[in-house]
C-alpha positions as CSV (number, residue, x, y, z in Angstrom):
1,M,-58.1,151.1,72.5
2,A,-54.7,152.6,73.6
3,E,-52.1,153.1,71.0
4,P,-49.3,150.6,71.0
5,M,-46.2,151.8,72.9
6,G,-42.6,150.7,73.2
7,R,-41.9,147.6,75.1
8,P,-40.9,147.9,78.8
9,L,-37.4,146.5,78.3
10,D,-36.5,148.2,75.0
11,G,-32.8,149.3,75.3
12,I,-31.9,146.6,77.9
13,T,-29.2,144.1,76.9
14,V,-28.9,140.7,78.4
15,V,-25.9,138.4,77.9
16,A,-27.0,134.9,78.7
17,L,-24.4,132.1,79.1
18,E,-27.2,129.6,79.3
19,Q,-28.4,126.1,78.5
20,A,-31.3,123.7,79.0
21,V,-34.4,125.2,80.5
22,A,-34.2,127.4,83.6
23,A,-32.0,130.3,82.4
24,P,-33.4,130.2,78.8
25,F,-36.9,130.5,80.2
26,A,-36.0,133.6,82.2
27,S,-34.2,135.3,79.3
28,R,-36.9,134.5,76.8
29,Q,-39.4,136.3,79.1
30,L,-37.0,139.3,79.2
31,A,-36.9,139.2,75.4
32,D,-40.7,139.1,75.2
33,L,-40.6,142.4,77.0
34,G,-38.2,143.9,74.5
35,A,-34.8,143.1,75.9
36,R,-32.0,142.3,73.5
37,V,-30.8,138.8,74.6
38,I,-27.4,137.6,73.3
39,K,-27.4,133.8,73.8
40,I,-23.9,132.4,74.2
41,E,-23.7,128.8,72.7
42,R,-21.1,126.2,72.2
43,P,-19.4,126.4,68.7
44,A,-21.0,124.0,66.2
45,V,-23.4,122.1,68.6
46,G,-25.0,125.0,70.5
47,D,-27.2,124.7,73.6
48,F,-27.6,121.0,74.3
49,A,-31.4,121.6,74.5
50,R,-31.3,121.9,70.8
51,H,-30.8,118.1,70.7
52,Y,-33.4,116.9,73.2
53,D,-35.7,115.8,70.4
54,A,-36.4,116.7,66.7
55,T,-40.2,116.9,66.8
56,V,-40.8,120.4,65.5
57,R,-39.9,119.9,61.9
58,G,-36.4,118.8,63.0
59,L,-36.0,121.3,65.8
60,S,-36.2,120.5,69.5
61,S,-39.6,121.3,71.2
62,H,-37.8,122.6,74.3
63,F,-35.6,124.9,72.2
64,V,-38.4,126.2,70.1
65,W,-40.4,127.0,73.3
66,L,-37.6,128.8,75.1
67,N,-35.4,130.7,72.6
68,R,-37.4,132.9,70.3
69,S,-36.4,136.5,69.9
70,K,-32.7,135.8,70.9
71,E,-29.4,136.4,69.1
72,S,-27.2,133.3,68.9
73,L,-23.4,133.8,69.3
74,T,-21.2,130.8,69.3
75,L,-18.2,131.2,71.7
76,D,-15.7,128.9,73.4
77,V,-15.4,130.9,76.6
78,K,-12.6,128.6,77.8
79,Q,-10.3,130.0,75.1
80,P,-8.7,133.4,76.0
81,A,-10.1,134.9,72.7
82,G,-13.6,133.7,73.5
83,A,-13.4,134.9,77.1
84,E,-12.2,138.3,75.8
85,I,-15.3,138.6,73.5
86,L,-17.6,137.6,76.4
87,R,-15.9,140.3,78.6
88,K,-16.5,143.0,76.0
89,L,-20.2,142.0,75.7
90,V,-20.6,141.9,79.5
91,S,-19.0,145.4,79.8
92,E,-21.7,146.9,77.7
93,A,-24.6,144.8,79.1
94,D,-27.3,145.5,81.7
95,V,-27.7,141.9,82.8
96,F,-25.4,138.8,82.8
97,L,-27.4,135.6,83.3
98,Q,-25.9,132.1,83.6
99,N,-26.8,128.6,84.6
100,L,-23.5,126.7,84.1
101,A,-22.4,123.9,86.4
102,P,-21.4,124.9,90.0
103,G,-18.2,126.9,90.0
104,A,-17.8,127.1,86.3
105,V,-18.2,130.9,85.9
106,E,-15.9,131.5,88.8
107,R,-13.2,129.4,87.1
108,L,-13.7,131.4,83.9
109,G,-13.3,134.7,85.8
110,F,-17.0,135.7,85.4
111,G,-18.1,135.1,89.0
112,A,-20.6,137.6,90.5
113,D,-18.0,139.2,92.8
114,A,-15.5,139.8,90.0
115,L,-18.1,141.2,87.6
116,R,-19.8,143.4,90.2
117,A,-16.4,144.9,91.1
118,A,-15.6,145.7,87.5
119,Y,-19.1,146.8,86.4
120,P,-21.0,148.4,89.2
121,R,-24.2,148.9,87.2
122,L,-24.3,145.3,86.0
123,I,-27.0,142.9,87.3
124,V,-25.6,139.4,87.7
125,C,-28.0,136.5,88.0
126,G,-26.9,132.9,88.5
127,V,-29.2,130.0,88.4
128,S,-28.0,126.8,90.1
129,G,-29.3,123.6,91.5
130,Y,-28.9,124.3,95.2
131,G,-27.6,127.8,95.7
132,T,-24.2,129.3,96.4
133,S,-23.7,127.9,99.9
134,G,-24.5,124.9,102.0
135,P,-23.4,121.3,101.7
136,Y,-25.2,120.9,98.4
137,R,-23.5,123.9,96.8
138,D,-21.3,122.0,94.4
139,K,-23.8,119.2,93.6
140,K,-25.3,119.0,90.1
141,A,-29.0,119.1,89.9
142,Y,-31.5,118.5,87.1
143,D,-35.3,118.9,87.2
144,L,-36.3,115.5,88.3
145,L,-33.6,115.4,91.0
146,A,-34.8,118.7,92.4
147,Q,-38.4,117.4,92.5
148,C,-37.1,114.4,94.5
149,E,-35.1,116.6,97.0
150,V,-38.0,118.9,97.9
151,G,-40.3,115.9,98.4
152,L,-42.6,116.6,95.4
153,L,-42.5,113.0,94.2
154,S,-43.5,111.8,97.7
155,I,-46.9,113.5,97.3
156,T,-47.4,113.1,93.5
157,G,-48.7,109.9,91.9
158,T,-51.0,107.2,93.2
159,P,-51.0,105.4,96.5
160,D,-49.1,102.6,94.8
161,A,-46.3,104.6,93.1
162,P,-44.9,108.1,93.1
163,A,-44.6,110.0,89.9
164,K,-42.7,113.0,88.6
165,V,-44.6,116.1,87.3
166,G,-44.9,115.8,83.6
167,I,-43.2,119.1,82.8
168,S,-39.9,120.6,84.1
169,V,-41.5,122.2,87.0
170,A,-38.3,122.9,89.0
171,D,-36.6,124.5,86.0
172,I,-39.7,126.5,85.3
173,A,-40.0,127.7,88.9
174,A,-36.4,128.8,88.9
175,G,-36.8,130.6,85.5
176,V,-39.8,132.5,86.8
177,Y,-38.0,133.7,89.9
178,A,-34.9,134.6,87.9
179,F,-37.1,136.6,85.6
180,S,-38.9,138.4,88.4
181,G,-35.6,138.9,90.3
182,I,-34.0,140.5,87.3
183,L,-37.0,142.8,86.8
184,T,-36.7,143.8,90.5
185,A,-33.0,144.4,90.2
186,L,-33.6,146.6,87.1
187,Y,-36.2,148.6,89.1
188,Q,-33.8,149.0,92.0
189,R,-31.0,150.2,89.7
190,E,-33.3,152.9,88.4
191,R,-33.6,154.2,92.0
192,T,-30.0,153.6,93.2
193,G,-27.9,153.6,90.0
194,Q,-26.3,150.4,91.2
195,G,-26.6,146.9,89.9
196,C,-26.6,143.8,92.1
197,A,-26.0,140.1,92.2
198,L,-28.8,137.6,92.7
199,D,-28.9,133.8,92.8
200,V,-31.8,131.5,92.2
201,S,-31.8,127.8,92.7
202,L,-34.0,125.0,91.5
203,F,-34.2,123.7,95.1
204,D,-35.3,127.1,96.6
205,A,-37.7,127.9,93.8
206,L,-39.5,124.6,93.9
207,G,-39.3,124.5,97.7
208,E,-41.3,127.7,97.7
209,W,-44.0,126.0,95.7
210,M,-44.0,123.1,98.2
211,G,-45.3,125.5,101.0
212,Y,-48.7,123.9,101.5
213,P,-47.7,120.3,101.8
214,A,-44.7,121.2,103.9
215,Y,-46.8,123.1,106.4
216,F,-49.4,120.4,106.3
217,T,-46.8,117.8,107.2
218,A,-44.7,119.8,109.7
219,Y,-47.7,120.9,111.8
220,G,-50.2,118.1,111.0
221,G,-47.8,115.2,111.6
222,E,-48.6,113.3,108.4
223,P,-48.0,114.2,104.7
224,P,-50.8,114.6,102.3
225,P,-51.4,111.2,100.7
226,R,-50.7,110.5,97.1
227,A,-54.2,110.7,95.5
228,G,-53.6,110.4,91.8
229,A,-55.6,113.1,90.0
230,S,-57.8,113.8,93.0
231,H,-56.9,116.5,95.5
232,A,-55.2,115.1,98.6
233,T,-57.0,117.2,101.1
234,I,-60.2,118.5,99.5
235,A,-63.2,116.4,98.4
236,P,-64.9,116.1,96.0
237,Y,-62.1,117.5,93.9
238,G,-60.8,115.5,90.9
239,P,-61.9,113.2,88.0
240,F,-65.2,111.5,87.6
241,T,-66.5,109.5,84.6
242,A,-69.8,110.3,82.9
243,G,-72.0,107.5,81.5
244,D,-70.6,108.0,78.0
245,G,-67.1,107.3,79.2
246,R,-65.9,111.0,79.1
247,Q,-63.9,112.2,82.1
248,I,-64.9,115.4,83.8
249,N,-62.9,117.0,86.6
250,L,-64.6,119.1,89.2
251,A,-63.8,121.0,92.3
252,V,-66.0,121.7,95.4
253,Q,-64.1,124.3,97.6
254,N,-66.5,125.1,100.4
255,E,-69.7,124.2,102.2
256,R,-71.8,126.6,100.0
257,E,-70.6,124.9,96.9
258,W,-71.1,121.4,98.5
259,R,-74.8,122.2,99.1
260,A,-75.2,123.5,95.5
261,F,-73.4,120.5,94.2
262,C,-75.8,118.1,96.0
263,A,-78.9,120.1,95.1
264,L,-78.3,121.0,91.5
265,A,-75.6,118.7,90.1
266,L,-76.5,115.5,91.9
267,E,-80.2,116.5,92.4
268,R,-79.9,114.9,95.8
269,P,-80.1,117.8,98.3
270,A,-80.4,115.5,101.3
271,L,-76.9,114.2,100.7
272,A,-75.5,117.6,101.9
273,D,-76.6,116.7,105.4
274,D,-75.3,113.1,105.4
275,P,-73.2,112.9,108.6
276,R,-70.4,111.2,106.7
277,F,-70.0,114.2,104.4
278,A,-70.9,117.1,106.8
279,S,-67.4,118.8,106.4
280,N,-64.5,118.7,104.0
281,A,-62.5,116.8,106.5
282,L,-65.2,114.1,106.8
283,R,-65.6,114.0,103.0
284,V,-61.9,113.4,102.6
285,A,-61.9,110.7,105.4
286,N,-64.9,109.0,103.6
287,R,-63.8,109.7,100.1
288,E,-64.5,106.1,98.9
289,A,-68.1,106.3,100.0
290,L,-68.5,109.8,98.7
291,H,-67.3,108.8,95.3
292,E,-69.8,105.9,95.3
293,E,-72.6,108.3,95.9
294,I,-71.4,110.6,93.1
295,N,-70.7,107.9,90.6
296,A,-74.2,106.4,91.1
297,V,-75.6,109.7,89.6
298,F,-72.9,110.6,87.1
299,G,-72.8,107.1,85.6
300,A,-76.4,107.7,84.3
301,L,-75.5,111.1,82.7
302,G,-73.9,111.9,79.4
303,S,-70.9,114.2,79.7
304,A,-72.7,117.2,78.1
305,E,-75.6,116.9,80.6
306,L,-73.1,116.4,83.5
307,V,-71.3,119.6,82.5
308,E,-74.6,121.5,82.2
309,R,-75.6,120.5,85.7
310,L,-72.2,121.5,87.1
311,D,-72.4,124.8,85.3
312,R,-75.9,125.4,86.6
313,A,-74.7,124.7,90.2
314,Q,-71.7,127.0,89.5
315,I,-69.3,124.2,90.3
316,A,-65.9,124.6,88.7
317,N,-65.3,121.9,86.1
318,A,-63.0,121.0,83.2
319,R,-62.7,118.3,80.5
320,M,-59.8,115.9,80.7
321,N,-58.0,117.3,77.6
322,D,-55.1,115.8,75.9
323,L,-52.4,118.1,74.4
324,R,-54.0,118.2,71.0
325,D,-57.2,119.4,72.7
326,F,-55.1,122.2,74.4
327,W,-53.4,123.1,71.1
328,N,-56.7,123.6,69.5
329,H,-58.5,125.0,72.5
330,P,-61.3,127.4,71.6
331,Q,-60.4,129.8,74.3
332,L,-57.0,130.3,72.8
333,E,-58.5,131.0,69.4
334,A,-61.2,133.3,70.8
335,R,-58.7,135.4,72.6
336,D,-56.2,135.6,69.7
337,R,-53.4,134.0,71.7
338,W,-51.4,132.6,68.8
339,R,-48.7,134.3,66.9
340,S,-46.4,133.1,64.1
341,V,-42.6,133.2,64.7
342,D,-39.9,132.5,62.2
343,S,-37.3,129.7,62.6
344,P,-34.6,127.9,60.7
345,V,-37.4,125.6,59.4
346,G,-40.0,128.2,58.6
347,A,-42.9,129.8,60.4
348,L,-44.1,128.1,63.7
349,Q,-46.9,128.9,66.0
350,A,-46.2,130.3,69.4
351,L,-48.4,131.3,72.3
352,L,-48.3,134.9,73.6
353,P,-46.8,135.4,77.1
354,P,-49.4,135.0,79.8
355,V,-49.2,138.6,81.1
356,N,-51.1,141.0,78.9
357,L,-49.8,144.6,79.2
358,E,-52.1,147.2,78.0
359,G,-50.9,148.8,74.7
360,V,-47.8,146.5,74.5
361,E,-47.4,143.8,71.9
362,P,-44.8,141.3,73.1
363,R,-41.8,140.7,71.0
364,M,-42.2,137.5,69.1
365,D,-39.1,137.3,66.8
366,A,-37.4,134.3,65.2
367,I,-35.8,131.3,66.9
368,P,-32.1,131.5,65.9
369,A,-30.0,128.9,64.2
370,V,-26.7,128.0,66.0
371,G,-24.4,131.0,65.7
372,Q,-26.7,132.9,63.4
373,H,-25.7,136.3,64.8
374,T,-22.0,135.6,65.5
375,E,-20.5,137.6,62.7
376,A,-22.9,140.6,63.2
377,I,-22.2,140.7,66.9
378,L,-18.5,140.5,66.5
379,T,-18.5,143.1,63.7
380,A,-20.4,145.5,66.1
381,L,-17.6,144.9,68.6
382,G,-15.0,146.0,66.1
383,Y,-13.7,142.7,64.7
384,D,-13.0,142.7,61.0
385,E,-13.4,139.8,58.6
386,A,-9.9,138.5,59.0
387,S,-10.1,138.5,62.7
388,I,-13.5,136.7,62.6
389,A,-12.1,134.1,60.2
390,A,-9.1,133.6,62.5
391,L,-11.4,133.1,65.5
392,R,-13.4,130.6,63.6
393,A,-10.3,128.7,62.5
394,D,-9.1,128.5,66.1
395,G,-12.5,127.2,67.3
396,A,-13.1,130.2,69.5
397,I,-16.4,130.9,67.8
């Protein structure tokens, strides 16, 4: 096994004027790789995501997930003294990341053009709802609203009712692209010596993920139907119930798998040649009849036997887990995916980041309390105790 090495972003400083989900997800991933992330929060109350819920021993589940390994600095950037502190931090940073409301950073004097002119090596990343131009530029956007605007709800849910995705998928998409965009900009700076500005929007990020249904609709004439937990355009692909009541999900992706499914999972090889099911398009068109044939077999099997047959046929399958099943998943335990991170309420479990870099142990440091690092950061900037006390008395920190 290779000896552990330094983390890829050791020595990189990120100043994050961030809140909620999208930008914090991007900056947390930068911190995972070793970057120093200074999180700017509102005095006293902090990031409003701290107050979404109190389920993690009094902490918000969103905040615990998104903010480990960061330093928390409380700052009222609308006050001249607060803005001056932010400017000092940005002048020494590699990356400035923000996801404030449209136009907010420009009004504060921290827009991308102004910062790039002052600090040519700085990478400036803005995360917004709809981007920096167009008729929706100044429109606020939250995750559900972005899901609506890109048409995701129109294809998600049952035939009777649309449904939002159960996680903040637009925020997550934007956070992922902000993360990868910043990494790209850091690489470009290594080659050119120059920083750059980049913007990522929830609308564009989730719109990219809507590629398949968008093409299907634009060139096929009709959108994919809402199909609940089943795949809209592939069959059989979705949930089925075994005789003991357990739900098993399976996916048949091609004609070779369809024949193996009929022969080994259903033990009805002749069904593969039934003219109603001779292609995927026909199976989708005759989904109700197809499910009747499958359920007639599966209803007589226990879930363990059903999974054994599917595995023998090499048909992809999965249990319908709930979140407790996931938390205790044997795959996570077997692959040593859990770590312990500190927090204001003690040690908490946290999953390792999904990318495994050989020889690199991701940074998994504490989740900060509001303003936990304010005095240390200001002291490093040259402020003495009296100055810090005055800033606190004025509400600037």
